[in-house]
C-alpha positions in Angstrom: -54.1 -115.5 -23.0 -54.7 -117.2 -26.4 -53.6 -115.2 -29.4 -53.7 -115.6 -33.1 -49.9 -115.5 -33.0 -49.7 -118.5 -30.8 -52.0 -120.4 -33.2 -49.2 -120.3 -35.7 -46.4 -120.6 -33.2 -45.2 -117.0 -33.7 -44.1 -114.4 -31.2 -46.3 -111.3 -31.3 -44.6 -108.8 -33.7 -45.8 -106.0 -35.9 -43.4 -107.1 -38.7 -43.9 -110.7 -39.5 -42.4 -112.9 -42.1 -45.5 -112.9 -44.3 -44.4 -115.9 -46.3 -44.0 -117.9 -43.1 -47.5 -116.8 -42.0 -49.0 -117.8 -45.3 -47.3 -121.2 -45.1 -48.6 -121.8 -41.5 -52.1 -120.7 -42.6 -52.1 -123.1 -45.6 -50.7 -126.0 -43.5 -53.5 -125.5 -41.0 -56.1 -125.3 -43.8 -54.8 -128.6 -45.2 -54.7 -130.3 -41.8 -58.2 -129.2 -40.7 -60.2 -129.0 -43.9 -63.7 -130.2 -42.9 -64.0 -132.4 -46.1 -61.4 -134.7 -44.6 -63.7 -135.5 -41.7 -67.0 -136.1 -43.5 -67.4 -139.6 -41.9 -67.0 -138.3 -38.4 -69.5 -135.5 -37.5 -67.7 -134.6 -34.2 -64.3 -134.2 -35.9 -66.0 -132.4 -38.8 -67.5 -129.8 -36.4 -64.0 -129.4 -34.7 -62.5 -129.0 -38.2 -65.1 -126.3 -39.1 -64.2 -124.5 -35.8 -60.5 -124.8 -36.4 -60.8 -123.6 -40.0 -62.9 -120.7 -39.0 -60.3 -119.7 -36.3 -57.5 -120.1 -38.9 -59.3 -117.8 -41.3 -59.9 -115.2 -38.6 -56.3 -115.3 -37.5 -55.0 -115.0 -41.0 -57.2 -112.1 -41.7 -56.1 -110.3 -38.6 -52.4 -111.0 -39.1 -51.9 -110.9 -42.8 -51.7 -107.2 -43.3 -49.5 -104.7 -41.4 -52.4 -102.4 -40.4 -54.8 -105.2 -39.3 -51.9 -106.6 -37.2 -51.6 -103.2 -35.5 -55.4 -103.1 -34.9 -55.3 -106.7 -33.5 -52.4 -106.2 -31.1 -53.9 -102.9 -29.8 -57.2 -104.6 -29.3 -55.7 -107.6 -27.5 -53.9 -105.2 -25.2 -57.1 -103.4 -24.4 -56.0 -100.2 -26.2 -58.4 -100.2 -29.1 -62.1 -101.1 -29.5 -65.0 -100.7 -27.1 -64.3 -98.2 -24.3 -61.2 -96.8 -26.1 -60.1 -93.5 -24.7 -59.7 -90.8 -27.3 -56.1 -89.5 -27.1 -56.1 -87.3 -30.1 -54.3 -84.0 -29.3 -56.3 -80.7 -29.7 -53.8 -79.3 -32.3 -54.4 -82.4 -34.5 -58.1 -82.1 -34.1 -58.0 -78.4 -35.1 -55.9 -79.3 -38.2 -58.4 -82.0 -39.1 -61.3 -79.5 -38.8 -59.7 -77.4 -41.5 -59.2 -80.5 -43.6 -62.7 -81.7 -43.0 -64.1 -78.4 -44.3 -61.9 -78.7 -47.4 -63.2 -82.3 -47.9 -66.8 -81.1 -47.6 -66.1 -78.5 -50.3 -64.5 -81.2 -52.5 -67.4 -83.6 -52.0 -69.8 -80.7 -53.1 -67.9 -80.7 -56.5 -65.2 -78.1 -56.0 -62.4 -79.4 -58.2 -59.7 -77.2 -56.6 -60.8 -78.3 -53.1 -60.6 -81.9 -54.2 -57.1 -81.5 -55.4 -56.0 -79.7 -52.3 -57.7 -82.2 -50.0 -56.1 -85.1 -51.9 -52.7 -83.6 -51.5 -53.0 -82.7 -47.9 -54.5 -86.0 -46.9 -51.9 -88.0 -48.8 -49.1 -86.0 -47.2 -50.6 -86.6 -43.7 -51.1 -90.3 -44.4 -47.5 -90.7 -45.7 -46.1 -88.9 -42.6 -48.2 -90.9 -40.2 -47.3 -94.3 -41.9 -43.6 -93.3 -41.5 -44.3 -92.6 -37.8 -46.2 -95.9 -37.4 -43.4 -97.8 -39.0 -40.8 -96.3 -36.7 -42.9 -97.0 -33.6 -43.6 -100.6 -34.6 -40.0 -101.3 -35.4 -39.0 -99.9 -32.0 -41.7 -102.1 -30.3 -40.5 -105.2 -32.2 -37.0 -104.6 -30.8 -38.3 -104.7 -27.2 -38.5 -107.8 -25.1 -41.9 -109.5 -24.8 -44.5 -109.3 -23.5 -45.1 -105.6 -24.1 -46.5 -103.4 -21.4 -49.6 -101.3 -22.1 -47.5 -98.2 -21.4 -45.0 -99.2 -24.1 -47.9 -99.4 -26.6 -49.6 -96.1 -25.7 -47.5 -94.0 -28.2 -48.5 -96.4 -30.9 -52.2 -96.1 -29.8 -52.1 -92.4 -30.2 -50.7 -92.7 -33.7 -53.2 -95.4 -34.5 -56.1 -93.2 -33.6 -54.7 -90.5 -35.9 -54.4 -93.2 -38.7 -58.0 -94.3 -38.2 -59.2 -90.7 -38.2 -57.3 -90.0 -41.5 -58.8 -93.2 -42.9 -62.3 -92.0 -42.1 -61.5 -88.7 -43.8 -60.2 -90.6 -46.9 -63.4 -92.6 -47.1 -65.4 -89.4 -46.8 -63.4 -87.8 -49.6 -63.9 -90.9 -51.8 -67.6 -90.8 -51.1 -67.7 -94.1 -49.1 -69.0 -92.6 -45.8 -70.1 -89.5 -44.1 -68.1 -88.2 -41.1 
């Protein structure tokens, strides 16, 4: 299977050398810039395709959270048909937070402060859990098995849920 990691000659990892990624991205941009192939329409089309692929790959791999999303999607653990593995106790806790966010969005300053504090604490804890899980996965031999990534998938679903709550609190989306 082709991956964005192989485009740059990297082994799939959650924690990449971001400077090496940037250099590989820039090297490919220089090598395949469409302007260099203006006299050859076939090569120019190929260059456009390669540049587009390079941009997509860099976007997916350049940030820690987008790398997690990309790896889980490539392993079939995120995206269309994704099974919801959120535990009932988490969902109950989120219902309470959702109610608090609704009060905050309606203009309750105290609810806004409490929602901000609770959400920030949950996000910090979850990012710590994600970090520990991805460090562990990076220490395992490749290729990963789906079963090895399932604990990360569960944490990732929580992260995405909290992200939606954050956007709702900031007025970006309705839940």
